[in-house]
C-alpha positions as CSV (number, residue, x, y, z in Angstrom):
1,X,26.7,-36.8,-22.3
2,X,28.5,-33.5,-22.7
3,X,28.5,-30.7,-20.4
4,X,27.3,-27.6,-22.5
5,X,27.1,-23.9,-21.2
6,X,26.3,-22.6,-18.5
7,X,24.2,-20.2,-18.9
8,X,24.6,-16.3,-17.9
9,X,22.9,-16.1,-14.0
10,X,19.9,-13.3,-15.0
11,X,18.7,-12.2,-11.2
12,X,15.5,-10.1,-11.6
13,X,15.7,-6.7,-10.4
14,X,14.9,-5.6,-6.8
15,X,12.3,-2.5,-6.6
16,X,12.4,-0.9,-3.2
17,X,9.3,1.3,-2.2
18,X,7.6,2.1,1.4
19,X,4.0,1.3,2.8
20,X,2.3,3.9,4.0
21,X,2.7,2.7,7.2
22,X,6.5,3.2,6.7
23,X,7.3,-0.4,6.5
24,X,9.9,-1.2,3.7
25,X,9.3,-3.6,0.9
26,X,11.8,-5.3,-1.7
27,X,10.6,-7.0,-4.3
28,X,12.0,-9.3,-6.6
29,X,9.7,-9.8,-9.6
30,X,9.9,-13.3,-11.2
31,X,7.0,-15.2,-14.0
32,X,8.5,-18.3,-14.0
33,X,5.6,-19.5,-12.0
34,X,2.6,-18.0,-10.8
35,X,3.2,-18.5,-7.3
36,X,4.0,-15.8,-5.0
37,X,6.8,-15.8,-1.9
38,X,6.5,-13.3,0.4
39,X,8.3,-12.7,4.3
40,X,7.6,-10.0,6.7
41,X,10.7,-9.9,8.8
42,X,11.6,-7.8,12.4
43,X,14.1,-6.9,13.9
44,X,14.4,-9.9,16.6
45,X,15.0,-12.9,17.5
46,X,16.4,-15.3,19.5
47,X,18.1,-13.0,21.3
48,X,15.5,-10.2,22.2
49,X,14.2,-13.2,24.6
50,X,14.1,-11.8,28.4
51,X,17.0,-12.9,30.1
52,X,15.2,-14.4,33.0
53,X,12.3,-16.0,30.7
54,X,14.4,-17.7,28.1
55,X,12.0,-19.4,25.5
56,X,9.5,-16.3,25.3
57,X,10.6,-15.5,21.4
58,X,9.7,-19.5,20.6
59,X,6.8,-20.0,22.2
60,X,5.2,-16.6,21.0
61,X,6.5,-17.4,17.5
62,X,4.8,-20.9,17.6
63,X,1.2,-19.8,18.7
64,X,1.4,-16.8,15.4
65,X,-0.2,-20.2,13.4
66,X,-2.7,-21.3,16.2
67,X,-5.3,-18.3,16.5
68,X,-6.5,-15.1,16.4
69,X,-8.7,-12.8,18.0
70,X,-11.1,-14.1,14.6
71,X,-9.8,-17.4,13.9
72,X,-8.8,-20.6,15.2
73,X,-5.8,-23.4,14.2
74,X,-8.5,-25.4,12.3
75,X,-10.1,-22.2,10.2
76,X,-6.3,-20.8,9.7
77,X,-5.5,-24.0,8.1
78,X,-8.7,-24.0,6.0
79,X,-8.6,-20.5,4.6
80,X,-4.5,-21.9,3.5
81,X,-6.3,-25.0,1.9
82,X,-8.6,-22.6,0.1
83,X,-6.5,-20.0,-1.1
84,X,-2.8,-22.1,-1.8
85,X,-1.4,-20.7,0.7
86,X,1.2,-22.1,3.4
87,X,2.1,-19.3,6.1
88,X,5.5,-20.4,8.1
89,X,7.5,-18.9,10.7
90,X,11.6,-18.8,12.0
91,X,13.5,-16.8,13.4
92,X,17.4,-16.7,14.2
93,X,20.1,-15.0,16.8
94,X,18.6,-11.2,15.4
95,X,15.8,-11.9,12.6
96,X,11.9,-13.0,13.0
97,X,10.0,-14.1,9.4
98,X,6.4,-14.8,9.1
99,X,6.3,-16.2,5.2
100,X,3.7,-16.6,3.1
101,X,3.5,-18.9,0.0
102,X,0.4,-18.5,-2.1
103,X,-0.8,-19.1,-5.5
104,X,-0.3,-15.4,-7.1
105,X,-4.3,-14.7,-8.2
106,X,-4.9,-15.7,-4.7
107,X,-2.7,-13.1,-3.5
108,X,-4.6,-10.2,-2.0
109,X,-7.1,-12.4,0.4
110,X,-3.9,-14.7,1.4
111,X,-2.0,-11.1,2.4
112,X,-5.9,-10.5,4.3
113,X,-4.8,-13.7,6.6
114,X,-1.3,-12.9,7.0
115,X,-1.6,-9.8,8.1
116,X,-4.3,-11.4,11.0
117,X,-1.7,-14.2,11.7
118,X,1.6,-11.4,12.4
119,X,-1.4,-9.0,14.2
120,X,-4.2,-10.3,15.7
121,X,-2.6,-13.7,17.7
122,X,-5.3,-14.6,20.4
123,X,-2.7,-16.8,22.9
124,X,-5.7,-18.8,23.7
125,X,-4.9,-21.0,26.8
126,X,-5.9,-24.3,25.6
127,X,-3.3,-23.5,22.2
128,X,-0.4,-22.3,25.5
129,X,-0.7,-25.4,26.8
130,X,-0.4,-27.6,23.8
131,X,2.2,-24.9,22.3
132,X,4.2,-24.8,25.5
133,X,4.4,-29.0,25.9
134,X,5.6,-29.7,22.8
135,X,8.1,-27.2,23.8
136,X,9.0,-28.7,27.0
137,X,9.1,-31.9,25.2
138,X,12.0,-30.3,23.0
139,X,14.2,-28.8,25.7
140,X,13.8,-32.3,27.5
141,X,15.3,-33.9,23.5
142,X,18.2,-31.6,23.6
143,X,19.1,-32.3,26.9
144,X,20.1,-35.8,26.3
145,X,21.3,-35.8,23.2
146,X,24.8,-34.8,22.7
147,X,24.3,-32.6,20.0
148,X,21.4,-30.9,21.9
149,X,23.5,-30.7,25.4
150,X,26.3,-29.2,23.0
151,X,24.3,-26.7,20.8
152,X,22.7,-25.4,24.4
153,X,26.5,-25.5,26.0
154,X,28.1,-23.8,23.5
155,X,26.7,-20.6,23.3
156,X,27.6,-19.4,26.9
157,X,30.9,-21.0,26.4
158,X,31.5,-18.4,23.4
159,X,29.9,-15.3,24.2
160,X,29.2,-15.6,28.4
161,X,26.1,-16.2,29.8
162,X,25.3,-12.9,30.4
163,X,25.2,-12.3,26.5
164,X,22.3,-12.2,24.6
165,X,24.2,-14.7,21.6
166,X,25.3,-16.9,25.0
167,X,21.3,-18.1,25.0
168,X,20.5,-21.3,23.1
169,X,20.7,-20.6,19.7
170,X,17.3,-23.1,19.4
171,X,15.5,-20.9,20.9
172,X,14.3,-23.3,23.5
173,X,14.7,-21.2,27.0
174,X,14.7,-22.4,30.5
175,X,12.3,-25.5,31.2
176,X,11.7,-23.5,34.4
177,X,11.1,-20.2,32.5
178,X,9.1,-21.7,29.5
179,X,6.6,-23.2,32.5
180,X,6.2,-19.8,34.1
181,X,5.3,-18.0,30.9
182,X,1.7,-16.7,30.7
183,X,-0.6,-15.4,28.0
184,X,0.6,-12.0,29.3
185,X,4.1,-12.4,29.0
186,X,3.8,-13.5,25.2
187,X,1.4,-10.3,24.3
188,X,4.1,-8.4,26.1
189,X,7.0,-9.3,23.9
190,X,5.0,-9.4,20.3
191,X,3.7,-6.0,21.2
192,X,7.6,-5.1,21.8
193,X,8.8,-6.7,19.0
194,X,6.3,-7.3,16.0
195,X,6.0,-3.7,14.9
196,X,5.1,-1.9,11.5
197,X,8.2,0.2,12.8
198,X,10.5,-2.2,13.1
199,X,9.7,-4.7,10.2
200,X,10.5,-5.2,6.8
201,X,8.6,-7.1,3.6
202,X,10.7,-9.3,0.9
203,X,8.2,-10.4,-1.6
C-alpha cells in the first residue's frame, strides 16, 4: 500500500504546579490509555557518590523497593500486583528517578506505596547483604568483559579520576568500597540526597 499522509503530532499540554511542601509537579495529560506514569526525580546521580565510597548511590537505590519500615520486599511486590502498579528506579550521572506506572483508578493507594518506598527504606541487614552480593557480581562481570572494562576506564581518562564524572557511569563502584558499606552509610546518603527540596515530579 502507498504511504498515507503523516498525521500532525499533537503533544499534550504541559501543566505545572507546586505542592505545599515545595515540590514542583510537571503534568502532561493524555487520555489514550487509563494508565498513569509518574517519576519522582532527584537532583543527584552517580556523580553524587562519595569519592571514597563509590557504589553507594547504586546500592542505596537498589534497596529502596526491597523493604520499608513497615513492608518487606514480598509485601511491596504483592501490593503492586493488587494495584496493577510497577515501581522502578534508575539513575544517570546527575539524576536519580523512582518511577511508578499504575492503572489510573488505583493511583491514590499506589502513590502511598511509592511514597513509603521513597521515604522509609529499611536497609535491613539481610537485604543489604543480598543486594551487595548482586552489585559485587556486576562489578566482577564488568572487570572481565571488554565493554565493561572500557566503561570503567574511559570516564577517568576523559575527566580525570578526581572529577565526579570520572567514575564508571554504571555506578557499580569499587569492590572494596561496596564491601565496606553498612546501613549507616546508605541511610546517610539517602537522607542527604533523597529529599523533597531536591526533587521534582513528572506525571
